[in-house]
C-alpha positions in Angstrom: 21.6 -5.5 -6.4 19.7 -8.4 -4.7 19.9 -6.5 -1.4 18.3 -3.4 -2.9 15.5 -5.5 -4.5 14.9 -7.3 -1.2 14.7 -4.0 0.7 12.4 -2.6 -2.0 10.0 -5.6 -1.7 10.1 -5.2 2.1 9.4 -1.4 1.8 6.5 -1.9 -0.6 4.9 -4.7 1.5 4.8 -2.5 4.6 3.7 0.6 2.7 0.8 -1.2 1.0 -0.3 -2.8 4.3 -0.4 0.7 5.8 -2.2 1.7 2.6 -5.0 -0.7 3.5 -5.4 1.0 6.9 -5.3 4.4 5.3 -8.1 3.4 3.0 -10.1 2.5 6.1 -9.5 5.9 7.5 -10.4 7.5 4.2 -13.8 5.9 4.4 -14.3 7.2 8.0 -12.8 10.7 7.6 -12.6 11.4 3.9 -16.0 9.9 3.2 -18.0 10.5 6.4 -16.2 13.1 8.5 -15.5 10.7 11.4 -12.4 11.8 13.4 -10.9 8.4 14.5 -7.8 9.0 16.7 -7.7 5.3 17.7 -6.5 3.8 14.5 -3.6 1.9 16.2 -6.1 0.2 18.5 -8.0 -1.5 15.7 -4.7 -2.3 13.9 -3.5 -3.9 17.2 -6.7 -5.9 17.6 -6.3 -7.4 14.1 -2.6 -8.2 14.7 -3.1 -9.9 18.0 -6.2 -11.8 16.9 -4.3 -13.1 14.0 -1.4 -14.1 16.1 -3.5 -15.8 18.8 -5.4 -17.8 16.2 -2.5 -18.9 14.0 0.7 -19.0 16.1 2.0 -22.4 17.2 1.0 -23.4 20.8 3.0 -22.3 23.8 2.2 -23.8 27.2 2.3 -20.4 29.0 -0.2 -18.8 26.7 -4.0 -19.3 26.5 -4.2 -18.8 22.7 -1.9 -19.8 19.9 -4.4 -22.2 18.3 -2.3 -22.8 15.1 -5.3 -22.4 12.8 -5.0 -21.8 9.0 -3.8 -18.4 7.7 -7.1 -17.5 6.1 -9.0 -18.3 9.4 -6.6 -15.9 11.2 -7.3 -13.1 8.6 -11.0 -13.5 8.8 -10.9 -13.7 12.5 -8.9 -10.6 12.8 -11.3 -8.7 10.6 -14.3 -10.0 12.6 -12.6 -9.0 15.9 -11.8 -5.5 14.6 -15.4 -5.2 13.3 -16.9 -6.3 16.7 -14.6 -3.9 18.6 -15.6 -1.1 16.2 -19.3 -1.9 16.6 -19.0 -1.7 20.4 -16.9 1.4 20.3 -19.2 3.0 17.7 -22.4 2.4 19.6 -20.8 4.3 22.6 -19.1 7.1 20.7 -20.4 7.6 17.2 -23.0 10.1 18.4 -20.1 12.3 19.5 -18.7 15.0 17.2 -15.3 16.3 16.2 -12.9 16.6 19.1 -15.0 14.5 21.5 -15.0 11.5 19.1 -11.2 11.9 18.7 -10.6 11.9 22.5 -12.9 8.9 23.0 -11.3 6.8 20.3 -7.8 7.8 21.4 -8.6 6.6 24.9 -9.9 3.3 23.6 -6.6 2.8 21.6 -4.6 3.4 24.8 -6.7 1.0 26.7 -6.2 -1.7 24.0 -2.4 -1.2 24.3 -2.5 -1.5 28.1 -4.5 -4.7 27.8 -1.9 -6.1 25.3 0.9 -5.2 27.7 -0.7 -6.5 30.9 -2.8 -9.5 29.8 0.3 -11.7 29.6 -1.5 -15.0 29.6 -3.1 -14.2 26.2 -0.8 -11.6 24.5 2.6 -12.6 25.9 2.8 -9.1 27.5 6.0 -7.2 26.7 7.6 -10.4 25.3 4.9 -10.6 22.6 3.9 -13.5 20.4 6.5 -15.0 18.0 6.5 -17.6 15.2 3.4 -16.1 13.6 2.9 -17.9 10.3 3.3 -16.6 6.8 2.0 -18.8 4.0 5.1 -18.0 1.9 7.7 -18.3 4.5 9.9 -21.3 3.5 7.8 -22.0 0.4 10.4 -21.0 -2.0 14.2 -21.4 -2.1 15.1 -17.8 -1.2 13.7 -15.2 1.2 13.3 -12.8 -1.7 11.0 -15.1 -3.5 9.0 -15.7 -0.4 8.6 -12.0 0.2 7.6 -11.4 -3.5 4.9 -14.0 -3.1 3.5 -12.3 0.0 3.8 -8.9 -1.7 1.6 -10.2 -4.5 -1.0 -11.2 -2.0 -0.9 -7.7 -0.4 -1.3 -6.1 -3.9 -4.3 -8.3 -4.6 -6.0 -7.6 -1.3 -5.3 -3.8 -1.7 -6.8 -3.9 -5.2 -9.9 -5.6 -4.0 -10.3 -3.1 -1.1 -9.7 -0.2 -3.5 -12.3 -1.4 -6.1 -14.9 -2.1 -3.4 -14.4 1.3 -1.8 -14.6 3.0 -5.2 -17.9 1.3 -5.8 -19.1 2.2 -2.4 -18.2 5.9 -3.0 -20.2 6.0 -6.2 -23.2 4.1 -4.7 -26.3 5.8 -3.1 -24.9 4.7 0.3 -21.6 6.4 -0.4 -23.3 9.6 -1.5 -25.3 9.6 1.8 -22.0 9.4 3.7 -20.7 12.5 1.8 -23.9 14.3 2.5 -23.4 13.5 6.2 -19.8 14.8 6.0 -20.9 18.1 4.4 -24.0 18.8 6.5 -25.4 16.1 8.8 -28.5 18.2 9.7 -29.4 18.5 6.0 -29.0 14.8 5.6 -31.3 14.1 8.5 -34.0 16.4 7.0 -33.9 14.2 3.9 -34.9 11.2 6.2 -31.5 9.6 6.5 -30.6 7.8 9.7 -27.3 9.5 10.1 -26.2 7.6 13.2 -26.7 4.3 11.5 -24.7 5.4 8.4 -21.9 6.8 10.6 -21.7 3.6 12.6 -21.6 1.5 9.4 -18.7 3.6 8.0 -16.9 3.4 11.3 -17.2 -0.4 11.4 -16.1 -1.0 7.8 -13.2 1.4 8.1 -12.0 -0.2 11.3 -12.3 -3.7 9.8 -9.8 -2.6 7.1 -7.5 -1.4 9.9 -7.8 -4.8 11.6 -7.1 -6.5 8.3 -3.9 -4.4 7.9 -2.8 -5.4 11.4 -3.3 -9.1 10.6 -1.3 -8.8 7.4 1.5 -6.9 9.2 1.7 -9.6 11.9 1.9 -12.3 9.4 4.6 -10.5 7.4 6.9 -9.6 10.4 6.2 -12.9 12.3 6.1 -11.2 15.7 3.9 -8.8 17.6 4.4 -6.9 20.9 2.8 -3.8 22.5 5.8 -1.8 21.2 4.6 -2.3 17.6 1.4 -0.3 18.4 2.4 3.0 19.8 0.3 6.2 19.1 2.8 7.3 16.5 1.2 4.8 14.1 -2.1 6.8 14.3 -0.1 9.9 13.4 1.6 8.2 10.5 -1.7 7.0 9.0 -3.3 10.4 9.4 -0.3 12.0 7.7 -0.6 9.5 4.9 -4.2 10.4 4.3 -3.8 14.1 4.5 -0.7 14.2 2.3 -2.1 11.8 -0.2 -5.5 13.4 -0.4 -8.4 13.0 1.9 -11.6 11.8 0.1 -9.6 10.1 -2.7 -8.7 6.4 -2.4 -5.9 6.7 -4.9 -4.5 9.6 -2.8 -4.7 7.4 0.4 -2.6 4.7 -1.3 -0.1 7.3 -2.7 0.1 9.0 0.6 1.0 5.7 2.3 3.9 5.1 -0.1 5.2 8.7 0.1 5.0 9.0 3.9 6.5 5.6 4.6 9.2 6.4 2.0 10.1 9.6 3.9 10.0 7.8 7.2 12.3 5.0 6.0 14.8 7.4 4.3 15.0 9.5 7.4 15.5 6.4 9.6 18.2 5.1 7.4 20.0 8.4 7.2 19.8 8.8 11.0 21.4 5.3 11.5 24.2 6.0 9.1 25.0 9.7 9.6 24.4 10.4 13.3 26.9 9.4 16.0 25.8 6.3 18.0 25.0 8.5 21.1 22.5 10.6 19.0 20.8 7.8 17.0 18.2 7.5 19.8 16.8 10.8 18.4 16.2 9.3 15.0 12.6 8.6 15.7 12.0 12.2 16.8 13.6 13.4 13.5 11.3 11.1 11.6 8.2 12.5 13.3 9.5 16.1 12.8 10.1 15.7 9.1 6.7 14.1 8.5 5.1 16.9 10.5 6.9 19.5 8.4 5.8 17.7 5.2 2.3 17.7 6.5 2.4 21.4 7.2 3.8 22.2 3.8 1.1 20.1 2.1 -1.6 21.8 4.1 -0.2 25.2 3.1 0.6 24.5 -0.6 -1.9 21.8 -1.5 -4.7 21.7 1.1 -6.4 18.9 -0.8 -3.3 16.7 -0.8 -1.3 15.3 -3.6 -4.4 13.9 -5.3 -7.4 15.9 -4.1 -11.0 14.7 -4.0 -12.7 14.8 -7.3 -15.6 17.4 -7.4 -19.1 16.0 -7.2 -21.2 16.5 -10.3 -24.9 17.1 -10.3 -25.7 13.5 -11.3 -24.0 12.4 -8.0 -26.6 14.2 -5.9 -28.0 12.4 -2.9 
């Protein structure tokens, strides 16, 4: 029983951390229509920044400043925001597929830097001993993980409430107007590039925050944690949960991560050892199938976007 509860706490912690990143994507795509294919890049920036700022010193690394946990989290968000600002200034004018290709290329570049800049990131060996404020605080690992889960729930709740208020504000309604018809929004005197850039930066900041929380929870980061499949996972979470709906983004994160975890566990237990290397492919295939079924049967996702009433006009 304790083992099941421990796994459930681990599962929920990871799922809700990914839910924070999915909320960021929902602001970009669901709220503004920005096709960000480089999610994993901003997630990695947050994770590595947190690790570099908070991990204990190692003589072979330039970073590892052993700063307080909260400094690492704020620093990770700031680094992700700065990277998004630089990226956005260069790419936010692009549309559709062009923006997707540009952001994907940036994410690949970030992973290559993480792999090859060994003096800062540890290269393929990564950075270990990343602090968690609850690790060792209580008598049992389960209690420590429960404490961290409570922090994740609180952060997710704050992000959800803030984004809900944004969506209902005049600023949020301009974002939806840009998503629906950018030319019409421009004719109303809106600086659409500025609004697109703001949404891109805020959404990417949430992705960086999620990366920092993940690094703190796992206690280790390496380039292999930030493969392009993570971008696919978060997109699947948003589409299956319901693009344009923050509750749908969170639900999608839990559902997709649940399917991913179940398929992984089944592959490790049911497949012969020589076939278990194909477990990851099976996970991606099942998630892809679920994505296709949702698009066919419920195009708006499990919790679709609520219709806009007349009083919500721009």
